[in-house]
matplotlib code that plots the C-alpha trace (Angstrom):
import matplotlib.pyplot as plt

x = [-12.8, -14.8, -13.6, -16.2, -14.4, -15.4, -13.2, -10.1, -10.5, -10.2, -7.1, -5.3, -4.2, -3.9, -1.0, -1.2, 0.4, -0.5, -3.3, -4.9, -5.5, -3.9, -4.8, -2.0, -2.0, 0.8, 1.1, 3.6, 6.8, 8.8, 12.1, 10.3, 11.9, 9.5, 7.5, 5.8, 2.6, 1.4, -1.9, -3.2, -6.2, -9.1, -8.8, -7.0, -4.7, -7.8, -7.0, -3.9, -6.4, -6.4, -2.5, -2.5, -2.4, -0.1, 2.9, 2.2, 3.6, 7.2, 6.9, 6.0, 3.5, 3.3, 0.7, -1.4, -4.0, -2.7, -4.3, -7.4, -8.3, -9.7, -9.8, -7.7, -8.8, -9.9, -10.0, -11.6, -8.7, -5.8, -3.0, -2.4, 0.7, 2.7, 5.7, 3.4, 2.2, 5.7, 6.4, 3.4, 5.2, 8.6, 6.6, 5.5, 8.9, 9.9, 7.2, 7.7, 11.8, 12.1, 15.9, 15.4, 12.4, 11.1, 8.2, 5.1, 3.3, 0.4, -1.0, -0.9, 1.5, 4.0, 4.4, 4.9, 7.4, 9.5, 9.5, 10.9, 13.7, 14.8, 15.1, 17.1, 19.8, 19.7, 20.1, 22.1, 20.8, 16.9, 16.2, 17.6, 15.6, 16.0, 13.9, 10.9, 8.3, 5.5, 2.0, 0.1, 0.5, 2.1, 5.4, 6.0, 3.7, 4.2, 2.4, -0.2, -4.0, -6.4, -9.8, -12.8, -13.4, -9.9, -10.0, -13.0, -11.5, -8.8, -10.7, -12.7, -15.8, -13.7, -15.2, -18.7, -17.6, -16.9, -20.0, -21.8, -19.6, -21.7, -21.7, -22.7, -20.2, -17.4, -18.6, -18.4, -15.0, -13.7, -15.4, -13.6, -10.0, -10.9, -11.4, -13.3, -11.4, -11.4, -14.6, -15.5, -17.5, -20.0, -18.3, -15.2, -17.2, -18.8, -15.7, -14.1, -17.3, -17.6, -14.0, -14.4, -17.3, -16.3, -16.0, -17.6, -14.0, -15.3, -15.9, -12.1, -11.3, -10.3, -7.6, -6.4, -6.1, -3.4, -1.0, -1.4, 0.6, 3.0, 4.0, 4.8, 6.5, 8.5, 9.3, 13.2, 13.5, 10.9, 11.7, 15.7, 15.4, 14.5, 17.4, 20.2, 19.0, 20.8, 18.0, 16.4, 12.9, 10.5, 7.4, 4.3, 1.6, -1.8, -1.2, -5.0, -4.9, -6.1, -4.4, -1.1, -0.9, 1.3, 2.3, 3.6, 5.3, 7.0, 8.2, 9.4, 11.6, 12.8, 13.9, 15.0, 18.0, 18.1, 14.3, 12.6, 9.1, 6.4, 3.1, -0.1, -2.2, -5.9, -5.6, -6.3, -5.4, -5.9, -3.8, -3.7, -7.4, -8.0, -5.0, -3.7, -2.3, -0.4, 1.3, 2.4, 4.0, 6.0, 6.5, 8.0, 10.2, 11.8, 12.3, 13.8, 16.3, 16.9, 17.9, 20.1, 22.1, 22.5, 24.2]
y = [-36.5, -33.3, -33.7, -35.5, -38.4, -37.0, -34.1, -36.1, -37.6, -34.4, -33.8, -37.3, -38.6, -42.3, -44.5, -48.0, -51.3, -54.5, -53.2, -51.6, -48.2, -47.1, -43.7, -41.4, -38.1, -35.1, -32.0, -29.7, -27.4, -29.2, -28.3, -29.8, -33.0, -36.0, -37.7, -40.9, -41.7, -45.7, -46.7, -49.6, -52.0, -51.7, -48.2, -45.8, -43.0, -40.8, -41.7, -39.4, -36.5, -35.2, -34.5, -33.7, -30.0, -30.0, -32.3, -29.9, -27.1, -28.8, -31.7, -32.4, -35.3, -38.2, -40.8, -43.7, -45.9, -49.4, -51.8, -53.3, -50.1, -46.8, -45.2, -47.9, -50.7, -53.9, -56.9, -60.2, -62.3, -60.8, -62.4, -59.6, -59.1, -57.1, -57.6, -56.3, -53.4, -52.5, -52.5, -50.2, -47.6, -48.1, -47.4, -44.1, -42.8, -43.5, -42.0, -38.7, -39.0, -39.2, -39.3, -39.2, -39.9, -40.4, -42.9, -42.5, -45.7, -47.1, -50.9, -52.8, -50.0, -50.8, -54.2, -52.7, -50.2, -53.2, -54.7, -51.3, -51.1, -55.0, -53.5, -50.5, -53.2, -55.0, -52.1, -49.4, -47.6, -47.3, -43.8, -43.1, -44.1, -40.9, -42.2, -44.4, -44.0, -46.4, -46.1, -49.0, -52.2, -55.8, -55.3, -58.6, -61.4, -63.0, -59.9, -59.3, -60.0, -60.6, -59.3, -61.7, -60.3, -61.0, -64.5, -65.2, -63.6, -66.0, -69.0, -71.3, -69.1, -65.9, -65.3, -65.3, -63.2, -60.6, -60.7, -60.5, -57.2, -54.2, -50.8, -52.6, -55.0, -52.8, -50.2, -53.1, -53.9, -50.3, -49.6, -51.9, -50.9, -47.1, -47.9, -45.9, -42.6, -41.4, -43.4, -43.8, -40.9, -41.7, -39.5, -41.0, -44.5, -43.3, -42.2, -45.7, -47.6, -45.1, -45.8, -49.8, -50.3, -48.6, -51.1, -53.6, -53.4, -55.5, -58.5, -58.9, -58.4, -62.0, -61.7, -58.7, -60.2, -62.9, -59.8, -61.5, -65.0, -63.2, -61.5, -65.1, -66.5, -63.4, -62.4, -62.8, -60.4, -57.8, -58.2, -58.4, -55.3, -53.2, -54.8, -54.2, -51.0, -47.6, -45.8, -43.7, -45.4, -44.2, -46.0, -43.6, -46.3, -45.8, -47.9, -49.2, -50.9, -54.5, -55.4, -54.1, -51.5, -51.4, -54.7, -54.4, -51.3, -53.9, -56.1, -53.3, -52.1, -55.9, -56.6, -53.3, -51.8, -47.9, -48.2, -44.7, -45.1, -42.6, -44.2, -42.2, -42.9, -43.8, -43.9, -46.8, -48.2, -45.1, -42.7, -40.2, -39.9, -40.3, -38.0, -36.1, -33.6, -35.9, -37.8, -34.3, -33.3, -37.1, -37.0, -33.6, -33.9, -37.2, -35.5, -32.7, -34.6, -36.7, -33.4, -32.4, -35.5, -35.3, -31.7]
z = [57.9, 56.7, 53.1, 50.8, 49.1, 45.4, 46.9, 47.9, 44.6, 42.4, 43.7, 42.6, 39.3, 38.2, 36.8, 35.8, 37.2, 36.0, 33.9, 36.8, 37.5, 40.8, 42.4, 43.5, 44.9, 45.4, 47.0, 48.6, 47.1, 45.1, 47.3, 50.2, 51.6, 50.4, 52.7, 51.4, 53.2, 53.4, 54.5, 56.5, 55.8, 55.2, 54.1, 52.1, 51.7, 52.9, 56.6, 56.1, 56.3, 59.7, 59.6, 55.9, 56.1, 59.0, 57.1, 54.1, 55.7, 56.0, 53.3, 50.1, 50.4, 48.0, 48.9, 46.9, 47.2, 47.0, 44.8, 46.4, 48.4, 48.1, 44.5, 43.1, 41.1, 42.9, 40.9, 41.9, 40.2, 41.6, 43.9, 46.4, 48.3, 50.4, 47.5, 44.8, 47.0, 47.4, 43.7, 43.2, 45.9, 43.8, 40.9, 42.1, 43.2, 40.0, 38.2, 40.4, 40.1, 43.4, 44.8, 48.6, 50.7, 54.3, 55.1, 57.4, 57.8, 59.5, 60.4, 56.7, 55.5, 58.3, 56.7, 53.1, 54.5, 56.2, 53.0, 51.3, 54.1, 53.3, 49.7, 51.0, 51.5, 48.5, 45.5, 45.8, 43.0, 45.0, 46.0, 49.2, 52.2, 54.9, 57.6, 58.6, 61.2, 61.9, 63.4, 65.1, 62.9, 63.0, 63.1, 64.6, 63.8, 67.3, 68.4, 66.3, 67.8, 65.5, 65.6, 64.9, 61.5, 60.9, 61.9, 60.1, 56.8, 57.0, 57.6, 55.0, 55.3, 54.3, 50.8, 52.5, 55.3, 52.4, 50.8, 54.3, 55.4, 55.8, 57.5, 60.9, 60.8, 60.2, 62.7, 65.5, 64.4, 64.2, 67.3, 69.4, 68.0, 68.4, 72.2, 74.7, 75.4, 71.3, 70.1, 66.3, 65.2, 62.5, 59.8, 59.8, 59.8, 56.8, 55.2, 55.5, 54.3, 51.4, 50.5, 51.4, 49.1, 46.2, 43.1, 45.6, 47.7, 50.6, 48.4, 48.1, 51.9, 52.3, 49.5, 51.1, 54.4, 53.3, 54.7, 58.1, 56.8, 54.5, 58.0, 59.1, 56.3, 55.9, 59.2, 59.1, 56.2, 57.5, 61.3, 60.3, 58.2, 61.3, 63.2, 60.7, 59.0, 59.6, 58.7, 61.7, 62.9, 65.0, 66.3, 67.6, 68.8, 70.7, 73.8, 74.2, 70.8, 71.0, 67.9, 68.4, 71.2, 74.1, 73.9, 70.5, 71.4, 74.6, 71.8, 69.7, 72.6, 72.7, 69.3, 67.6, 68.7, 69.9, 69.9, 69.9, 70.8, 71.7, 73.4, 73.1, 76.0, 75.6, 71.6, 69.6, 66.6, 64.5, 65.9, 62.7, 62.9, 66.9, 68.0, 65.1, 67.4, 69.7, 66.5, 64.6, 68.0, 68.5, 64.6, 64.1, 67.0, 65.5, 62.2, 63.8, 66.0, 62.7, 60.5, 63.6, 63.6, 59.7, 59.6]

ax = plt.figure().add_subplot(projection="3d")
ax.plot(x, y, z, "-o")
ax.set_aspect("equal")
plt.show()
């Protein structure tokens, strides 16, 4: 990550959701296909930076920092949920007059994308969803393997764990999910920490983490959407990710019809950060194939 947080912020704007400021960013030709980028936990839209320039050559890019993340507001007295985050993306699509779009999602964002897929069945007046590509994330609650920090945040001492979160603890947990072949570098860690601590965002991590039990509660809706949708789906997964690596990809092949999976050897939980070239190659091959089928 070479761009400063201030430089990234200068390229975005804000809209209001439930009285809170939501940071969003758009770039690209107005006539290019719209690609909605959905980030993960506990980071923000900054983690699309390594693939941003390459994606921009072909797509109109649209992204935001979900409430509780990055440059968006991080209220302490707020009920955070996947449904609410999906509402925010719907608001952005409406704000920008999007009639059709594709999704590229990661981690927590995978679950938001699953909710958007489920909504695609319910309403015919929605913008047309053309394709979805998932990076590492907890698509199936039965295969999600928590890191220690996640378990602690979900425990009764979660609020205390949030208060005690610091750069060192973040580094320990992130290093574990990056793996040995593509280790976490200090510049990327600094970007993660800088974005997390804006408005003391580390203090609400125990609230944001409730997406994990939400995945269990809404499994039929969110996994069922993957099984029923006619929208082309793609999974690109860092294979050595201890949270949602090859074991999740294997479950995907078992559960999702006509599975289209690319596993990246030696890559951990953040493939777009660790191996952006490999992600771009797999993603563009998928999109080119989708385009040929739609002709």
